[in-house]
C-alpha positions in Angstrom: 16.8 -21.0 12.3 13.6 -22.6 10.8 13.2 -25.3 8.2 9.7 -24.5 7.1 8.0 -21.1 7.5 4.4 -20.3 6.7 4.2 -16.5 6.1 0.6 -15.4 6.2 0.0 -12.2 4.2 -3.4 -10.6 4.4 -4.9 -7.8 2.3 -3.1 -5.1 4.3 -0.4 -2.8 3.1 2.5 -3.5 0.8 4.9 -2.2 3.5 3.6 -4.8 5.9 3.9 -7.6 3.3 7.4 -6.5 2.4 8.4 -6.4 6.1 7.0 -9.9 6.7 8.8 -11.3 3.6 12.1 -9.8 4.7 11.8 -11.2 8.2 10.8 -14.7 6.9 13.7 -14.8 4.5 16.1 -13.9 7.3 14.7 -16.6 9.5 14.5 -19.6 7.1 17.4 -22.1 7.1 19.6 -22.4 4.1 17.8 -25.1 2.0 14.6 -24.5 4.1 11.3 -23.6 2.6 9.2 -20.5 2.8 5.4 -20.7 2.0 3.7 -17.4 1.4 0.0 -17.8 2.1 -3.0 -15.7 1.5 -6.5 -16.9 2.6 -9.6 -15.6 1.0 -12.3 -15.8 3.6 -15.2 -18.1 2.7 -18.3 -16.3 1.6 -21.6 -17.7 3.0 -23.6 -19.4 0.3 -26.6 -17.1 0.8 -24.4 -14.3 -0.6 -23.0 -16.2 -3.5 -25.9 -15.3 -5.8 -24.8 -11.7 -5.7 -21.3 -12.5 -6.9 -20.1 -13.6 -10.4 -19.4 -17.3 -10.8 -15.7 -16.7 -11.5 -15.2 -14.6 -8.3 -13.2 -17.1 -6.4 -11.1 -18.2 -9.3 -10.3 -14.6 -10.2 -9.5 -13.7 -6.6 -7.1 -16.6 -6.3 -5.3 -15.9 -9.6 -5.0 -12.2 -8.7 -3.6 -12.9 -5.2 -1.1 -15.4 -6.6 0.1 -13.0 -9.2 0.6 -10.2 -6.7 2.4 -12.3 -4.1 4.6 -13.9 -6.8 5.4 -10.4 -8.1 6.3 -9.1 -4.7 8.5 -12.2 -3.9 10.3 -11.8 -7.3 10.8 -8.1 -6.8 12.3 -8.7 -3.3 14.4 -11.7 -4.4 12.7 -14.0 -1.9 12.3 -17.5 -3.2 9.0 -18.9 -1.9 6.1 -21.1 -2.7 2.9 -19.2 -3.1 -0.4 -20.7 -1.9 -3.8 -18.9 -2.0 -6.7 -20.8 -0.5 -10.3 -20.1 0.3 -11.6 -20.8 3.8 -11.4 -19.6 7.4 -8.0 -17.9 7.6 -6.9 -19.1 11.0 -8.0 -22.7 10.3 -6.4 -22.8 6.9 -3.1 -21.4 8.2 -2.9 -23.9 11.1 -3.9 -26.8 8.8 -1.3 -25.9 6.1 1.4 -25.5 8.8 0.5 -29.0 10.1 0.4 -30.5 6.6 3.8 -29.1 5.8 5.4 -29.8 9.2 6.2 -26.1 9.5 8.1 -25.0 12.6 7.1 -21.3 12.4 4.0 -19.3 11.3 4.8 -15.7 10.7 1.9 -13.2 10.9 1.4 -9.5 11.3 -0.7 -7.8 14.0 -3.2 -5.1 13.3 -4.9 -2.4 15.3 -7.4 -4.1 17.6 -11.1 -3.2 17.0 -14.4 -4.2 18.5 -14.7 -7.2 16.1 -11.6 -8.8 17.7 -13.3 -8.7 21.1 -16.5 -10.2 19.8 -15.1 -12.7 17.2 -11.4 -13.0 18.2 -8.7 -12.1 15.7 -7.1 -14.4 13.2 -3.7 -14.0 15.0 -5.3 -15.0 18.4 -6.9 -18.1 16.9 -3.6 -19.2 15.2 -1.6 -18.7 18.4 -4.1 -20.8 20.3 -4.3 -23.7 17.8 -1.0 -23.9 16.0 1.2 -26.9 16.7 4.4 -24.8 16.0 5.9 -21.5 17.0 4.1 -18.4 15.9 5.9 -15.1 15.4 3.8 -11.9 15.4 5.4 -9.0 13.6 4.1 -5.8 15.2 3.9 -2.6 13.2 5.7 0.2 15.0 3.3 2.2 17.0 3.8 6.0 16.7 2.4 6.4 20.3 5.5 4.8 21.7 8.3 7.2 22.3 10.9 7.3 19.6 8.7 5.7 16.9 8.5 7.5 13.6 5.0 8.5 12.5 3.4 6.0 10.2 2.3 7.0 6.7 -0.3 5.1 4.7 1.2 3.1 1.9 -0.3 1.4 -1.1 -2.4 -1.7 -0.5 -0.9 -5.0 -1.7 -4.3 -6.2 -3.0 
């Protein structure tokens, strides 16, 4: 269905990451490409003195290893990209650079910061030049939904 998919995976649960990867693999055309992305949010320079010099490098390598391991475990061929920046901007920029025709993201429970700062998903939907699919975690409040249990974090 899609030639190039950008699958944005945050620091959420392993269950969510697995669900996103399964969906992306099912939607990508044979011979198409799947780019699994994780964006490490930029840290303002005034806070950098409190972090070790190798923090960013270590975070990138760690995220790449975990995403590659998950893709291998699930048998999903993908290119792994981990970048540092503003998540929504990076996702939209990479989608444009790679001529992606779909960005796949997962929603989360809305909190007050979404109303004040807007969520990553909201920003991607507003600025993407391609289709955006938002995978919604089943809500136990809806009739017929199974109760959700916490699973292990991916990161």
